[in-house]
C-alpha positions as CSV (number, residue, x, y, z in Angstrom):
1,X,-26.0,-40.0,-2.2
2,X,-25.5,-36.3,-4.3
3,X,-23.1,-33.9,-4.1
4,X,-24.1,-30.4,-5.2
5,X,-27.0,-32.2,-7.2
6,X,-24.5,-34.5,-8.7
7,X,-24.6,-38.1,-8.2
8,X,-21.5,-39.1,-6.0
9,X,-20.6,-42.2,-8.8
10,X,-19.9,-39.0,-11.1
11,X,-18.1,-37.0,-8.9
12,X,-15.8,-39.1,-6.9
13,X,-13.4,-40.8,-9.9
14,X,-12.9,-37.0,-11.2
15,X,-11.8,-35.6,-7.3
16,X,-9.8,-39.1,-6.9
17,X,-8.1,-38.7,-10.4
18,X,-7.1,-35.0,-9.6
19,X,-5.9,-36.1,-6.4
20,X,-3.9,-39.2,-7.0
21,X,-4.8,-41.2,-4.4
22,X,-7.7,-42.9,-2.7
23,X,-10.2,-41.3,-0.9
24,X,-13.1,-41.3,1.6
25,X,-16.4,-40.6,0.3
26,X,-16.2,-37.7,3.0
27,X,-12.9,-36.5,1.8
28,X,-14.1,-36.5,-1.6
29,X,-17.3,-34.4,-0.5
30,X,-15.1,-31.9,0.9
31,X,-12.2,-31.8,-2.0
32,X,-15.3,-31.3,-4.4
33,X,-16.9,-28.6,-2.7
34,X,-13.7,-26.7,-2.2
35,X,-13.5,-26.7,-6.3
36,X,-17.2,-25.7,-6.5
37,X,-16.9,-23.1,-4.4
38,X,-13.6,-21.8,-6.3
39,X,-15.8,-21.3,-9.5
40,X,-18.7,-19.8,-7.2
41,X,-16.9,-17.1,-5.7
42,X,-14.3,-14.6,-6.8
43,X,-11.0,-14.6,-5.7
44,X,-10.4,-13.7,-1.6
45,X,-14.0,-13.7,-1.1
46,X,-14.2,-12.9,2.6
47,X,-17.5,-13.8,3.8
48,X,-17.1,-17.6,1.8
49,X,-13.6,-17.9,3.6
50,X,-15.7,-17.7,6.9
51,X,-18.1,-19.7,6.3
52,X,-16.1,-22.3,5.1
53,X,-13.5,-22.0,7.7
54,X,-16.0,-22.4,10.5
55,X,-18.1,-25.5,9.5
56,X,-16.7,-26.9,6.0
57,X,-16.8,-26.5,2.7
58,X,-19.2,-29.5,2.2
59,X,-21.6,-27.7,4.9
60,X,-21.0,-24.4,3.7
61,X,-22.4,-25.3,0.1
62,X,-25.2,-27.3,1.4
63,X,-26.7,-24.6,3.3
64,X,-26.1,-22.2,0.1
65,X,-27.5,-24.4,-2.5
66,X,-30.5,-25.4,-0.2
67,X,-31.2,-21.9,0.1
68,X,-31.0,-21.0,3.8
69,X,-32.0,-17.7,4.4
70,X,-29.0,-14.8,5.3
71,X,-30.1,-14.4,9.2
72,X,-30.2,-18.5,9.0
73,X,-26.7,-18.6,7.8
74,X,-25.2,-15.6,9.9
75,X,-26.7,-17.1,13.0
76,X,-25.1,-20.3,12.1
77,X,-21.4,-19.1,11.8
78,X,-21.9,-17.1,15.1
79,X,-23.2,-20.2,16.6
80,X,-19.5,-22.0,15.4
81,X,-17.8,-18.7,17.7
82,X,-17.1,-16.4,14.3
83,X,-18.7,-13.0,14.8
84,X,-16.9,-11.1,12.0
85,X,-19.6,-11.6,9.5
86,X,-22.9,-9.8,9.9
87,X,-26.5,-10.5,8.3
88,X,-26.0,-7.8,5.5
89,X,-22.3,-9.5,4.7
90,X,-24.7,-12.7,4.1
91,X,-27.0,-11.1,2.0
92,X,-24.5,-9.4,0.1
93,X,-22.7,-12.8,-0.6
94,X,-25.8,-14.7,-1.6
95,X,-26.4,-12.2,-4.4
96,X,-23.6,-12.8,-5.6
97,X,-23.0,-16.3,-5.4
98,X,-26.3,-17.6,-6.2
99,X,-25.8,-17.0,-10.3
100,X,-22.9,-19.3,-10.2
101,X,-24.4,-22.2,-8.6
102,X,-24.0,-24.5,-11.4
103,X,-23.0,-28.1,-10.9
104,X,-22.5,-28.7,-14.6
105,X,-20.2,-25.7,-14.3
106,X,-18.5,-27.3,-11.5
107,X,-18.5,-31.0,-13.3
108,X,-16.8,-29.1,-16.3
109,X,-13.9,-27.9,-14.4
110,X,-13.3,-31.0,-13.0
111,X,-13.1,-32.9,-16.4
112,X,-11.1,-30.3,-18.0
113,X,-8.8,-30.6,-14.8
114,X,-8.5,-34.2,-15.5
115,X,-7.7,-33.9,-19.3
116,X,-4.5,-31.4,-18.7
117,X,-3.5,-33.7,-15.5
118,X,-3.9,-31.0,-13.3
119,X,-3.4,-31.8,-9.1
120,X,-6.2,-30.3,-6.7
121,X,-4.1,-29.3,-3.6
122,X,-6.4,-28.3,-0.6
123,X,-5.2,-26.9,2.6
124,X,-5.2,-30.4,4.2
125,X,-2.5,-31.6,1.9
126,X,1.2,-31.6,3.1
127,X,2.1,-30.0,-0.6
128,X,-0.2,-26.4,0.2
129,X,2.0,-23.7,1.2
130,X,1.8,-22.8,4.1
131,X,2.4,-19.2,3.5
132,X,-0.9,-18.7,2.1
133,X,-2.5,-19.1,5.3
134,X,-1.3,-16.2,6.1
135,X,-4.4,-14.7,3.9
136,X,-6.6,-15.8,6.4
137,X,-10.5,-15.6,5.6
138,X,-8.8,-14.4,2.1
139,X,-6.9,-17.0,1.6
140,X,-7.9,-19.5,-1.7
141,X,-10.4,-22.7,-1.7
142,X,-8.1,-24.9,-3.2
143,X,-4.9,-25.0,-5.9
144,X,-5.0,-25.7,-9.3
145,X,-1.6,-27.4,-10.1
146,X,-0.1,-28.0,-13.3
147,X,3.1,-29.6,-13.2
148,X,5.0,-30.8,-10.3
149,X,3.0,-30.9,-7.3
150,X,6.8,-31.6,-5.6
151,X,7.4,-27.7,-6.8
152,X,5.4,-26.2,-4.0
153,X,7.6,-27.8,-1.6
154,X,10.2,-25.3,-2.8
155,X,8.2,-22.4,-2.0
156,X,9.6,-22.7,1.8
157,X,12.7,-21.4,0.1
158,X,11.3,-18.7,-2.6
159,X,11.6,-15.2,-3.9
160,X,9.0,-13.6,-5.6
161,X,10.5,-11.3,-8.8
162,X,7.6,-9.2,-10.1
163,X,8.2,-5.9,-12.3
164,X,6.7,-4.1,-15.4
165,X,5.5,-5.8,-18.6
166,X,6.6,-2.9,-20.8
167,X,10.4,-3.6,-19.3
168,X,13.3,-1.7,-20.8
169,X,16.4,-3.5,-21.8
170,X,17.7,-1.9,-18.1
171,X,15.0,-4.3,-16.4
172,X,15.2,-7.0,-18.3
173,X,19.1,-7.0,-17.4
174,X,18.4,-7.0,-13.6
175,X,16.0,-9.5,-14.0
176,X,18.1,-12.0,-15.8
177,X,20.8,-11.8,-13.5
178,X,19.0,-11.7,-10.3
179,X,16.5,-14.9,-11.3
180,X,19.6,-16.6,-12.1
181,X,21.5,-15.9,-9.5
182,X,19.1,-16.6,-6.7
183,X,18.3,-20.0,-8.7
184,X,22.5,-20.9,-8.0
185,X,21.8,-20.1,-4.7
186,X,19.1,-22.4,-4.3
187,X,15.9,-20.4,-4.5
188,X,13.3,-21.0,-6.3
189,X,11.5,-18.0,-8.3
190,X,7.9,-16.9,-8.2
191,X,6.1,-14.7,-10.8
192,X,2.9,-14.2,-12.6
193,X,4.1,-15.2,-16.2
194,X,3.4,-11.8,-17.6
195,X,5.1,-10.0,-20.4
196,X,8.6,-8.2,-19.4
197,X,10.1,-8.7,-15.8
198,X,8.1,-11.6,-15.5
199,X,8.6,-13.6,-18.4
200,X,12.4,-13.0,-18.3
201,X,12.4,-13.8,-14.4
202,X,11.0,-17.9,-14.9
203,X,13.2,-17.6,-18.2
204,X,16.4,-16.9,-16.4
205,X,15.4,-19.4,-13.7
206,X,14.8,-22.2,-16.1
207,X,18.0,-21.6,-17.9
208,X,20.0,-21.8,-14.5
209,X,18.2,-25.4,-14.1
210,X,16.7,-23.8,-11.4
211,X,12.6,-24.1,-9.8
212,X,10.0,-21.7,-10.8
213,X,6.2,-21.4,-10.1
214,X,3.8,-19.2,-12.0
215,X,0.9,-17.9,-10.6
216,X,-2.1,-17.2,-13.5
217,X,-5.3,-15.1,-13.1
218,X,-7.2,-17.6,-15.1
219,X,-7.4,-21.6,-15.4
220,X,-4.3,-23.4,-15.8
221,X,-6.1,-25.2,-18.9
222,X,-5.8,-21.8,-20.8
223,X,-2.4,-20.5,-20.8
224,X,-2.3,-16.4,-20.5
225,X,-1.0,-14.6,-21.9
226,X,-1.0,-17.0,-25.2
227,X,2.3,-15.2,-26.0
228,X,3.7,-17.2,-23.6
229,X,2.3,-20.2,-24.1
230,X,5.8,-22.2,-24.7
231,X,7.3,-20.7,-21.7
232,X,4.2,-22.1,-19.7
233,X,4.7,-25.1,-21.1
234,X,8.5,-25.2,-20.2
235,X,7.2,-24.3,-16.7
236,X,4.9,-27.1,-16.3
237,X,7.8,-29.7,-17.2
238,X,10.0,-29.0,-14.8
239,X,8.4,-26.4,-12.2
240,X,4.5,-25.5,-11.6
241,X,1.6,-23.2,-12.9
242,X,-0.8,-23.1,-10.3
243,X,-4.1,-21.0,-10.1
244,X,-6.7,-20.4,-7.6
245,X,-9.2,-20.6,-10.0
246,X,-11.0,-23.6,-11.9
247,X,-10.2,-24.9,-15.2
248,X,-12.2,-22.9,-17.9
249,X,-12.1,-19.6,-15.7
250,X,-10.9,-16.2,-17.8
251,X,-8.4,-13.8,-16.4
252,X,-10.1,-10.3,-15.6
253,X,-8.9,-6.9,-14.2
254,X,-9.8,-7.8,-10.5
255,X,-8.5,-11.4,-10.7
256,X,-5.0,-10.3,-11.7
257,X,-5.2,-8.2,-8.5
258,X,-6.3,-10.9,-6.5
259,X,-3.5,-13.3,-7.7
260,X,-0.5,-11.0,-6.5
261,X,-1.6,-11.6,-3.1
262,X,-1.1,-15.4,-3.7
263,X,2.4,-14.3,-5.3
264,X,3.3,-12.4,-2.1
265,X,1.7,-14.8,0.3
266,X,3.3,-17.8,-1.2
267,X,6.5,-16.3,-1.4
268,X,9.2,-15.5,1.4
269,X,10.0,-11.9,0.0
270,X,9.2,-9.7,-3.0
271,X,11.3,-8.0,-5.2
272,X,10.0,-5.2,-7.7
273,X,12.6,-4.6,-10.1
274,X,11.2,-2.3,-12.4
275,X,7.8,-0.7,-12.3
276,X,6.2,2.6,-13.4
277,X,4.3,5.1,-11.0
278,X,0.7,3.2,-11.3
279,X,2.3,-0.2,-12.2
280,X,0.2,-3.7,-10.6
281,X,3.7,-4.6,-9.2
282,X,2.6,-2.3,-6.4
283,X,-0.4,-4.5,-5.6
284,X,1.8,-6.7,-4.8
285,X,3.9,-5.0,-3.3
286,X,1.6,-3.9,-1.1
287,X,0.3,-7.3,-0.5
288,X,3.5,-8.6,0.9
289,X,3.9,-5.4,3.0
290,X,0.9,-6.0,4.4
291,X,1.3,-9.9,5.3
292,X,5.1,-8.7,6.8
293,X,7.1,-10.3,4.0
294,X,10.3,-8.6,3.1
295,X,10.1,-6.3,0.7
296,X,13.0,-5.0,-1.5
297,X,13.2,-2.6,-5.0
298,X,15.4,-2.3,-7.2
299,X,16.4,1.4,-8.1
300,X,16.9,2.4,-11.6
301,X,17.6,6.0,-13.6
302,X,16.0,8.4,-11.8
303,X,15.0,9.7,-15.6
304,X,13.4,6.6,-16.3
305,X,9.6,6.8,-15.8
306,X,10.0,2.6,-15.6
307,X,11.6,2.9,-12.2
308,X,9.0,5.4,-10.5
309,X,7.3,2.9,-8.9
310,X,10.7,1.5,-7.4
311,X,11.4,4.7,-6.2
312,X,8.5,5.4,-4.4
313,X,8.7,2.1,-2.4
314,X,12.2,3.0,-1.5
315,X,11.2,6.2,-0.6
316,X,7.7,6.0,1.0
317,X,7.1,2.5,1.9
318,X,10.2,1.5,3.2
319,X,11.1,-1.1,0.9
320,X,15.0,-2.5,0.9
321,X,17.3,-1.4,-1.8
322,X,18.5,-4.3,-3.8
323,X,20.8,-4.0,-6.7
324,X,21.7,-7.9,-7.0
325,X,21.0,-11.4,-6.3
326,X,23.1,-11.5,-3.3
327,X,21.5,-8.8,-1.9
328,X,17.8,-9.7,-2.8
329,X,19.0,-12.8,-0.8
330,X,19.6,-11.3,2.5
331,X,15.9,-10.8,2.5
332,X,15.1,-14.2,3.2
333,X,18.4,-16.0,4.4
334,X,17.8,-19.8,3.8
335,X,18.8,-22.9,5.7
336,X,22.2,-22.4,6.2
337,X,21.6,-18.9,7.2
338,X,23.1,-16.6,4.7
339,X,21.1,-17.4,1.8
340,X,24.7,-16.6,-0.6
341,X,25.0,-20.5,-1.1
342,X,28.6,-20.4,0.3
343,X,28.1,-22.1,3.1
344,X,28.4,-19.4,6.0
345,X,31.7,-18.5,4.4
346,X,32.4,-15.0,4.7
347,X,33.6,-14.4,0.9
348,X,35.8,-11.9,2.4
349,X,37.6,-14.6,3.7
350,X,38.4,-16.3,0.2
351,X,40.8,-15.6,-2.5
352,X,39.7,-13.8,-5.4
353,X,40.3,-16.3,-7.6
354,X,38.2,-18.8,-5.1
355,X,35.6,-16.2,-4.8
356,X,35.0,-15.5,-8.5
357,X,35.0,-19.8,-9.3
358,X,32.3,-20.0,-6.5
359,X,30.3,-17.7,-8.2
360,X,30.6,-19.1,-11.4
361,X,29.7,-22.6,-10.0
362,X,25.5,-23.4,-9.8
363,X,24.4,-25.4,-7.1
364,X,22.0,-27.5,-9.5
365,X,23.9,-26.9,-12.7
366,X,26.9,-28.9,-13.6
367,X,29.6,-26.7,-15.6
368,X,32.4,-27.9,-17.0
369,X,36.1,-26.5,-16.7
370,X,35.9,-24.1,-19.8
371,X,32.4,-22.8,-18.9
372,X,33.7,-21.8,-15.4
373,X,36.8,-20.6,-17.1
374,X,34.5,-18.2,-19.2
375,X,32.2,-17.3,-16.3
376,X,35.1,-16.3,-14.0
377,X,37.5,-15.1,-16.4
378,X,40.3,-17.0,-15.3
379,X,42.6,-19.6,-16.9
380,X,41.8,-23.2,-17.2
381,X,44.9,-24.0,-14.9
382,X,44.0,-22.0,-12.7
383,X,40.0,-23.0,-12.3
384,X,41.7,-26.5,-12.2
385,X,43.6,-25.4,-9.4
386,X,40.9,-23.8,-7.3
387,X,38.2,-26.6,-8.1
388,X,40.7,-29.2,-6.3
389,X,41.2,-27.0,-3.3
390,X,37.2,-26.4,-3.3
391,X,36.5,-30.1,-3.5
392,X,38.9,-30.7,-0.8
393,X,37.0,-28.2,1.5
394,X,33.8,-29.9,0.7
395,X,33.1,-26.4,-1.1
396,X,32.6,-28.4,-4.8
397,X,31.8,-31.6,-5.8
398,X,32.6,-32.9,-9.7
399,X,29.7,-34.8,-11.1
400,X,29.2,-36.7,-14.0
401,X,28.4,-33.9,-16.5
402,X,30.7,-31.2,-14.7
403,X,31.4,-29.3,-11.4
404,X,28.3,-28.1,-9.2
405,X,28.6,-26.0,-5.6
406,X,27.8,-27.4,-2.4
407,X,26.1,-25.9,0.1
């Protein structure tokens, strides 16, 4: 049996290695077809999305490889109850796809994925981020995941922090506080690993022992930008680096714009922290708004061109004005219903020293008394007294390496 002109004995071991479990021949065929489609089409190709969703990736690839005429393919799609694709659509699509029908390229991508311990995740997998399904025909064929596949479940309680590459000190400072504050509240941080705001969002999440996910516009085997190679390596160790493009793919301007739709769809809310009037971050905001995701924007100085895009979002596109992590968390409350990490307790009902100690604690990262005292601005004795009360109330617990906040 052959798949895309390749022997099953060659393809199957690679697909099973990328999946991390045993698969039937039919499952191998479908996953290999999706991986192949990821290299044949550009991200977000609507015709390919409709074809694969209608008849399955393997059958869809077969009809293209076998050279079916556009009229027959369009009729076949309509026979399966889908009327959104015309013959002209198929003609144009085939002209785009045929130059890339190269089995050797698909095989090389799989081999490179195995080399870098990549995981191939498809819509049938439990790890698949359900938010991506809202993209419909524009959803990715497959995800190439480098890092911890289990991190994908954290996308259910994630917020995307995006912004300008040429971020100002103000933008980076706001990003650092927002990312660490959201991480402490139990949110995963999603961004695009670019310079500026994106990079700071990832770094602050890692520094707070939080979970972070980076979506790339090229293959996960070649980190981009190269200046963030060390940062992306750290993300792989404790989070995940994801792309819809196969290994070996180069980032392009179009792919960056299409990558942004994944950031918006995978996250529960998107916050633009700093953006110029024509910033690419506004593209991510547009995707979030189109998907019905909550959208926030951080205001900046009215004289700053670096914040003009944020002011535009607030004024013209109904983005919510947010200034800190607590306000960002209100865009997408987590399981406890507050997103505050305070177990539903109204902060106004707490004594000031309890509120300050609570703000100084992290859900994931244990902190000792001197550290908490330094963060809260309280004395050691005061902190110890408050921690004792919080422990009795079930709002804090002493772990092996320090104190952590309980939800």
